Structure formats: structure tokens, C-alpha cells
C-alpha positions as CSV (number, residue, x, y, z in Angstrom):
1,M,-3.4,58.5,-81.0
2,N,-0.6,60.5,-80.1
3,T,1.7,58.2,-78.3
4,N,4.1,60.5,-76.7
5,Q,2.1,60.6,-73.6
6,S,3.6,58.2,-70.6
7,T,0.3,56.8,-69.5
8,F,-3.3,56.7,-71.1
9,H,-6.7,56.6,-69.6
10,I,-9.3,55.1,-71.7
11,G,-13.1,55.2,-71.2
12,V,-15.4,52.6,-72.8
13,D,-19.1,52.6,-73.0
14,V,-20.5,49.2,-73.8
15,G,-23.3,48.3,-76.0
16,K,-24.9,45.2,-77.0
17,H,-23.8,45.6,-80.4
18,Q,-20.8,48.3,-80.2
19,L,-18.1,49.4,-78.0
20,D,-17.1,53.2,-78.0
21,F,-13.8,54.3,-76.8
22,F,-12.5,57.5,-75.5
23,C,-8.8,58.5,-74.9
24,H,-8.6,61.3,-72.1
25,E,-5.1,62.3,-72.9
26,S,-5.6,62.7,-76.9
27,G,-9.2,63.3,-77.1
28,D,-9.5,60.4,-79.6
29,Y,-12.8,58.6,-79.9
30,F,-13.4,55.4,-81.9
31,Q,-15.9,52.7,-82.2
32,V,-15.8,49.0,-82.9
33,A,-18.6,46.3,-83.0
34,N,-18.7,44.3,-79.7
35,T,-17.7,41.4,-81.3
36,P,-14.6,39.1,-81.0
37,D,-13.0,40.6,-83.9
38,G,-14.1,44.2,-82.9
39,I,-12.3,43.5,-79.4
40,R,-9.2,42.4,-81.2
41,K,-9.2,45.4,-83.5
42,A,-9.5,48.0,-80.5
43,L,-7.3,46.1,-78.3
44,S,-4.6,46.0,-81.3
45,R,-5.3,50.1,-81.8
46,L,-4.6,50.4,-78.0
47,A,-1.6,48.0,-77.9
48,P,1.3,50.6,-78.5
49,L,0.0,52.8,-75.7
50,S,1.0,52.5,-71.9
51,I,-2.6,52.2,-70.6
52,S,-2.9,53.4,-66.9
53,R,-6.6,52.1,-66.8
54,L,-9.4,50.9,-69.2
55,V,-12.5,52.3,-67.5
56,V,-15.4,49.8,-68.7
57,E,-19.1,50.4,-67.9
58,A,-20.9,47.4,-66.5
59,T,-23.9,46.8,-69.2
60,G,-25.9,43.5,-68.7
61,R,-22.8,41.5,-69.0
62,H,-21.9,42.8,-72.4
63,E,-18.9,44.0,-71.3
64,Q,-17.5,40.7,-70.2
65,A,-15.6,39.6,-73.5
66,L,-13.8,43.1,-73.6
67,V,-12.7,42.6,-69.8
68,L,-11.6,39.2,-70.3
69,A,-9.5,39.9,-73.7
70,A,-8.0,43.1,-71.8
71,T,-6.8,41.3,-68.9
72,R,-5.3,38.6,-70.7
73,Q,-3.1,41.3,-72.4
74,K,-2.4,42.6,-68.8
75,I,-4.4,46.0,-69.2
76,P,-5.9,47.3,-65.7
77,V,-9.4,47.3,-66.1
78,V,-12.0,49.2,-63.9
79,I,-15.6,48.5,-64.0
80,A,-17.8,51.5,-63.4
81,Q,-21.5,50.6,-62.5
82,P,-23.9,52.6,-64.7
83,I,-26.1,54.0,-62.3
84,A,-23.1,55.7,-60.6
85,V,-21.7,57.1,-64.2
86,R,-25.1,58.6,-64.9
87,R,-25.5,60.2,-61.4
88,F,-22.0,61.7,-62.1
89,A,-22.9,63.0,-65.3
90,G,-26.0,64.4,-64.0
91,A,-23.7,66.3,-61.2
92,L,-21.5,67.7,-64.0
93,G,-24.7,68.9,-65.6
94,I,-24.2,66.5,-68.7
95,L,-27.9,65.5,-69.3
96,A,-27.4,64.4,-73.0
97,K,-26.7,60.5,-73.3
98,T,-24.8,59.5,-76.4
99,D,-22.2,56.6,-76.4
100,K,-19.6,59.1,-77.5
101,L,-20.4,61.2,-74.7
102,D,-20.9,58.2,-72.3
103,S,-17.3,57.1,-73.1
104,R,-15.9,60.4,-71.8
105,V,-17.9,60.7,-68.6
106,I,-17.2,57.1,-67.7
107,L,-13.6,57.9,-67.7
108,L,-14.0,61.2,-65.7
109,G,-15.9,59.2,-63.2
110,R,-13.1,56.9,-62.7
């Protein structure tokens, strides 16, 4: 990721087995396993950035480990409700549903 930006906004689509990250400013996308090791890898990758907010979709509590880990690292976290994200995507005319696309839409609706 390009770290020349002053602040970064990150959207995260949460799944039972994976986390999909999208950075608005750079357009970068990456995916990790939704495990303690995967979360550590993701937060290590984000560590050099000045994160303005990490917008995470609430998904049947599968987001909790990420939210707790990010909070411990003093990363501002916003939890988005899935129905609101889906309605916002529909309003934008985005009908496709993929993890990569959802990570972007979650961030746009912040």
C-alpha cells in the first residue's frame, strides 16, 4: 500500500472463514483467513498506515476477534449493519455480491 496518504479508510467484509480488506485511498485489496493468525497478519500489514477508520461488517459475531484486536491497537472501528450495507449497495446500483465488492461498499457507506 502507498503510505504517502495522511489517513486511510479501510473496509472489511467479514466471513466465517475469511476477511476481505479494501483501502479506499490506494484501491488495494487483500484477503486473510478469519483466524487469530490471519488477523495478526492483516493488522501487521495495516500497522504502518494512519487509519482514520476500519469499517467492519457485523456478521454473526464473526467480526468480534478482528474488532477486539483492532481496538487493542487503537484503530478506530465502525461496525456496519449488513442490511444497511446491502441497501446502500442497491441504491448505488451495485447488485453483484462478492467479498471484494462488499469490502468496498462497506467502506463507501460509512
